N, C-alpha and C positions, 0 to 999 in steps of 0.2 A: 641478530635478534633479528628474526624471518616479519616477513610478512606477513600479516593478517590474511587467513583463508579465503573470498570471494564466496559472499554472506547471496543468498538470495529468501526472502521474506514475501511471498503466494498469502495471498487470503483473499479466501473463496467469501461472497456475500450476498448475503437476496432479502433485501427488504428493508434492509439494516441499517440507513446509513444513519441513525444521531451513537452506534456505540461501534461505527465503520470509523466515527469523525473519530470520536474517545480515543480510536487504538493509531491511529493516525496519528494523533497531534502528540499522543506516547515518543510514538518510532520517530519519533519530529526532532526529540528532542537528549537521546541515546548522544552515547562517544562513542563512535564505531565509524572508526573510518569513511566517510561519504564514500571512497572511489571506491572501496572493499564494497558496496551492502546494494539492491539495487530491491524496491521496491513492487509487487506485485497486488493489483485488484483483477481480482475476476467477480461478473458482473456471475448472479446464472441467471435471473429472465424478470426482475426488481419493476415494480412496476416505477421506484423512490429513482429520481433523478442518480442515482451513485456514478455513475461519472461526473456528472460536472464539478460534484463534491470534491472524487480522488482531485479531478485535474486541481483542485485550490493548496494540495503542494507539492512542491516544485520536484520533488525525486520522486514523484508514482506517473509509476505505467501501466494503465487501462488495459484491460481487453471483454470480451462477455465472450457467453454462452448461451447458447440457445438450450 
């Protein structure tokens, strides 16, 4: 059986930390192998603390775009 492909989940967000939180909670429950995926949150200049909320999830990489 072949290995699962590596998957990148990219989530762009702007001032919607509540919906982002729900999305990340759902991704946390998925069963895809943890060594075969990454989750990247891209903040598009929010006024909300998207980075702080994102960092509460252990498998999330945070970045931002001005």
